[in-house]
C-alpha positions in Angstrom: 41.4 -93.5 -23.3 42.6 -93.3 -26.9 41.1 -89.7 -27.7 39.7 -86.7 -26.1 36.3 -86.7 -24.2 33.7 -84.2 -23.1 33.7 -83.4 -19.4 30.5 -82.0 -17.9 29.9 -81.0 -14.4 27.3 -79.2 -12.3 27.2 -78.1 -8.8 24.2 -79.1 -6.6 21.5 -76.5 -7.1 23.0 -75.1 -10.4 20.9 -74.7 -13.4 21.5 -77.0 -16.4 22.5 -73.9 -18.5 25.3 -73.1 -16.0 27.0 -76.3 -16.2 30.8 -76.6 -17.0 31.5 -78.4 -20.3 35.1 -78.8 -21.5 36.7 -81.0 -24.0 39.7 -82.8 -22.3 42.7 -84.4 -23.9 42.8 -88.2 -23.7 45.5 -88.4 -20.9 42.8 -87.0 -18.4 40.9 -90.2 -18.8 43.8 -92.2 -17.5 43.6 -92.6 -13.8 40.9 -92.2 -11.0 38.1 -89.6 -10.8 40.0 -88.0 -7.9 43.1 -87.5 -10.2 40.8 -86.2 -12.9 39.2 -83.6 -10.6 42.6 -82.5 -9.3 43.8 -82.0 -12.8 40.7 -80.2 -14.0 40.5 -77.9 -10.9 44.1 -77.7 -9.9 45.4 -75.2 -7.1 48.1 -73.8 -9.3 47.0 -70.7 -11.1 49.1 -71.4 -14.3 47.5 -74.8 -14.7 44.1 -73.4 -14.1 44.9 -71.0 -17.0 45.6 -73.9 -19.3 42.3 -75.7 -18.5 40.4 -72.4 -18.8 41.9 -72.0 -22.3 40.0 -75.1 -23.3 36.7 -73.5 -22.6 34.7 -72.9 -25.8 33.6 -69.4 -25.1 31.9 -69.1 -28.6 29.4 -71.6 -27.5 29.1 -70.2 -24.0 30.7 -66.9 -23.1 30.1 -67.5 -19.5 32.2 -70.6 -19.1 35.4 -68.9 -17.6 33.2 -67.4 -14.8 31.5 -70.8 -14.3 34.8 -72.6 -14.1 35.8 -70.0 -11.5 32.8 -71.0 -9.4 34.1 -74.6 -9.6 37.6 -73.4 -8.5 36.3 -71.6 -5.4 34.4 -74.7 -4.5 37.5 -76.9 -4.8 39.4 -74.3 -2.7 37.0 -74.6 0.0 37.5 -78.4 -0.1 41.2 -78.2 0.2 40.9 -75.7 3.2 38.7 -78.5 4.6 35.7 -76.0 4.8 33.5 -78.5 3.0 33.2 -82.1 1.8 32.5 -82.8 -1.9 30.2 -85.6 -2.8 30.5 -86.8 -6.4 27.9 -88.6 -8.3 26.4 -89.0 -11.7 23.4 -86.7 -12.8 21.0 -89.5 -11.9 22.2 -89.5 -8.4 24.4 -92.6 -8.3 27.3 -92.1 -6.0 30.9 -92.1 -7.7 33.8 -93.5 -5.7 36.6 -91.2 -6.1 39.0 -94.1 -6.3 37.2 -95.8 -9.3 38.7 -95.3 -12.9 37.5 -92.6 -15.1 36.9 -95.0 -17.9 34.3 -96.8 -15.6 32.0 -93.7 -15.9 32.5 -92.4 -19.4 29.4 -92.7 -21.6 29.3 -93.4 -25.5 29.6 -90.5 -27.9 26.8 -87.9 -27.9 25.9 -86.0 -31.0 23.4 -83.6 -29.3 26.0 -80.7 -29.4 29.6 -80.4 -31.0 31.7 -83.2 -32.1 30.6 -86.8 -31.4 32.8 -87.5 -28.2 32.6 -89.9 -25.3 31.3 -88.0 -22.4 31.6 -87.9 -18.6 28.9 -86.1 -16.6 29.2 -85.6 -12.8 27.5 -83.7 -10.2 29.3 -82.1 -7.4 27.6 -81.3 -4.0 29.3 -79.3 -1.1 28.4 -80.3 2.4 29.6 -77.9 5.0 31.0 -79.3 8.3 32.3 -76.4 10.7 32.9 -78.8 13.5 35.5 -80.8 11.4 37.0 -77.6 10.2 37.3 -76.4 13.8 39.3 -79.4 14.8 41.6 -79.3 11.7 42.4 -75.5 12.3 44.3 -76.8 15.6 42.2 -74.6 18.0 40.7 -77.8 19.6 42.5 -81.1 20.5 39.6 -83.3 19.4 36.1 -83.2 18.0 34.6 -84.4 21.3 36.5 -81.5 23.1 34.9 -78.9 20.7 31.5 -80.6 20.9 31.6 -80.6 24.7 32.3 -77.0 24.8 29.6 -76.2 22.4 27.1 -78.3 24.5 28.2 -76.6 27.6 27.7 -73.2 26.3 24.3 -74.1 24.9 23.1 -75.4 28.3 24.4 -72.1 30.1 22.6 -70.1 27.3 19.2 -71.8 27.6 19.4 -72.0 31.4 20.3 -68.2 31.7 18.3 -66.5 29.0 15.2 -68.9 29.1 15.4 -70.3 32.5 15.3 -73.9 31.0 13.6 -76.6 33.2 16.3 -79.2 33.7 15.7 -81.7 36.5 18.4 -81.8 39.2 17.5 -85.4 39.9 16.3 -87.3 36.9 13.8 -90.2 37.4 15.8 -93.4 38.4 16.7 -95.4 35.3 16.0 -92.4 33.1 18.8 -91.8 30.6 19.8 -88.5 29.2 22.2 -87.4 26.6 22.4 -84.1 28.7 23.9 -86.0 31.8 27.5 -85.9 30.9 27.4 -82.2 30.1 25.5 -81.5 33.2 27.8 -83.2 35.3 30.8 -81.5 33.9 29.1 -78.1 34.5 28.3 -78.9 37.9 32.0 -80.2 38.6 33.2 -76.9 37.3 30.9 -75.0 39.5 28.9 -73.2 36.7 25.6 -74.7 37.6 23.9 -75.9 40.8 20.7 -77.2 42.3 18.0 -74.5 42.8 17.1 -73.7 46.4 14.4 -76.1 46.4 16.5 -78.8 44.9 14.1 -79.5 42.1 15.8 -78.0 39.2 19.3 -76.8 37.9 20.2 -73.1 37.8 23.2 -70.9 36.8 25.4 -70.5 39.7 27.4 -67.3 40.7 30.5 -68.7 39.1 28.5 -69.3 36.0 27.1 -65.9 35.8 30.7 -64.4 36.0 31.8 -66.8 33.2 28.7 -65.5 31.1 29.6 -61.9 32.0 33.3 -62.6 30.7 31.8 -64.2 27.3 29.6 -61.2 26.9 32.4 -58.8 27.3 34.5 -60.8 24.9 31.7 -60.8 22.3 30.9 -57.1 22.5 34.7 -56.4 22.3 34.8 -58.5 19.2 31.6 -56.6 17.8 33.4 -53.3 18.5 36.5 -54.2 16.7 35.2 -56.4 13.8 31.6 -55.8 13.2 32.1 -53.3 10.3 33.9 -56.1 8.2 30.5 -57.7 7.8 29.7 -55.2 5.0 33.0 -54.7 3.2 33.1 -53.3 -0.4 36.6 -53.4 -2.0 37.5 -51.3 -5.1 40.8 -52.7 -6.0 41.3 -50.5 -9.0 40.7 -47.4 -7.0 42.5 -48.8 -3.9 39.7 -48.0 -1.7 37.8 -50.2 1.0 34.4 -49.0 2.2 32.4 -50.3 5.1 28.5 -50.0 5.7 27.7 -49.4 2.2 24.9 -52.0 2.1 26.5 -53.5 -0.9 29.5 -55.2 0.6 30.5 -58.7 1.5 30.9 -60.2 4.9 34.8 -60.9 5.6 34.5 -61.3 9.4 35.4 -65.0 9.6 38.5 -64.5 7.3 39.4 -61.5 9.7 39.0 -63.5 12.7 41.5 -66.2 11.4 43.9 -63.6 10.2 43.9 -62.0 13.5 44.5 -65.2 15.4 41.0 -65.6 16.6 39.3 -69.1 16.8 36.6 -68.6 14.1 34.4 -71.4 15.6 34.5 -70.0 19.1 34.1 -66.6 18.0 31.3 -67.2 15.5 29.3 -69.4 18.1 29.6 -66.5 20.7 28.2 -64.2 18.3 25.4 -66.5 17.4 24.4 -66.8 21.1 24.6 -63.0 21.4 22.4 -62.4 18.5 19.7 -65.0 19.6 20.2 -67.3 16.7 19.5 -70.5 19.0 16.1 -69.0 20.1 14.0 -70.5 17.4 15.1 -74.1 18.6 13.9 -73.3 22.1 11.2 -76.1 22.1 13.5 -78.9 21.0 17.0 -77.7 22.0 17.8 -80.6 24.1 16.9 -83.1 21.5 18.8 -81.5 18.8 21.9 -80.3 20.7 22.4 -83.6 22.5 21.4 -86.0 19.7 22.3 -89.5 20.6 23.0 -90.2 16.9 25.6 -87.7 16.3 26.0 -85.9 19.8 24.5 -82.7 18.3 27.2 -82.4 15.7 24.6 -81.8 12.7 23.0 -79.0 14.9 26.1 -77.3 15.6 27.3 -77.7 12.0 24.1 -75.8 10.8 24.6 -73.1 13.6 28.1 -72.5 12.6 27.9 -72.8 9.0 29.0 -69.1 8.4 32.4 -70.3 9.6 33.0 -72.4 6.4 30.4 -71.0 4.0 31.6 -67.8 3.5 33.4 -65.0 1.2 37.1 -65.1 1.1 39.7 -62.9 -0.5 43.4 -63.5 -1.0 45.9 -63.4 1.9 47.5 -60.2 0.8 44.1 -58.5 0.1 42.7 -59.5 3.6 45.6 -57.7 5.3 45.1 -54.7 3.2 41.3 -54.9 4.1 42.2 -55.1 7.8 44.6 -52.1 7.5 41.8 -50.0 6.1 39.4 -51.4 8.7 41.6 -50.2 11.7 41.8 -46.8 10.0 38.0 -46.7 9.5 37.7 -47.4 13.4 40.2 -44.7 14.3 37.9 -42.3 12.4 34.9 -43.4 14.1 36.4 -43.2 17.5 37.7 -39.8 16.7 34.4 -38.6 15.5 32.8 -40.1 18.6 35.3 -38.2 20.8 34.5 -35.0 19.1 30.8 -35.5 19.3 31.0 -36.0 23.2 33.3 -32.9 23.5 30.6 -30.9 21.7 27.9 -32.4 23.9 30.0 -31.6 27.1 30.3 -28.0 25.8 26.6 -27.7 25.1 25.7 -29.1 28.6 28.1 -26.5 30.2 26.5 -23.7 28.1 23.0 -24.6 29.2 24.1 -24.9 32.7 25.7 -21.4 32.5 22.7 -19.6 31.2 21.1 -17.0 33.4 17.3 -16.8 33.3 15.9 -13.8 31.4 19.3 -13.5 29.3 19.3 -14.7 25.7 23.1 -15.4 25.9 25.1 -17.7 28.1 28.5 -18.2 29.6 30.9 -21.0 30.7 31.7 -21.2 34.2 35.5 -21.7 34.8 
């Protein structure tokens, strides 16, 4: 490149008027598409400030805010929360290793100075299973998928009494087979008394009971973070206003919980899988991807979420525990008042308007 060029970017689903348009210096055109994106959307705040200063706010006052949306997308990408697909506006895929010069069009005179132009469209694809493996809670993708499949089988057997044959017809292949064999080896499912179908065993029910207790404990400790309003200027955090953001997943991670496991248990608890009842075996045990696409969709809240800074989330958690203490204290006081009222009622003598407490 021998001179500056116009860089235009949109996110999939974004209106054309909300696209990002910046005039970049010539050196940004030297190198690959990957290198260009790293320079336009860098992780360093000082470098971000330099790029933002090139936004022509006279032509579009919203450009700094739009730039912030792109920075957030790239931060999710750097955290392995999503994949970024890059294409031309006509849908042709762009190889990140290709040279910028291969994709720059001739000068356009429709707006501003006549400059060469590079137009790209970025699409975020959320992959919670990949994220779960990279977060070091799971040794491999297959280990995580097998746990997800096992929990799914227990859920549908327990809640919906799903009809799974104990002895499939000879020659009949089933993607369920390895998971069912594993659950039987672990003593979590067994053949029914008539031997025709599989049912949850007593050991399986004990496991389900422990998982329910774990989930309900999580709800008690963290559910208020699903509606968090942060007033930074006033140094105040409020919960349950109906206008807050959901910070539960970030809180789980900060507290050392596995976000994938925790969110999946919450999704089981709230019945999110029930809508898939007619086809659950086909989609959770897909031969094409082992059910990964299905579990990615169920677990999308793990990766497609709100985040605040590391310091701020610590501050939010501190306020959250204070909020819980206040609620627990209020509950204790209410229970104490109920006990007093019950004792007063028991101590009343018929025909008298007053009452007394027995020692």
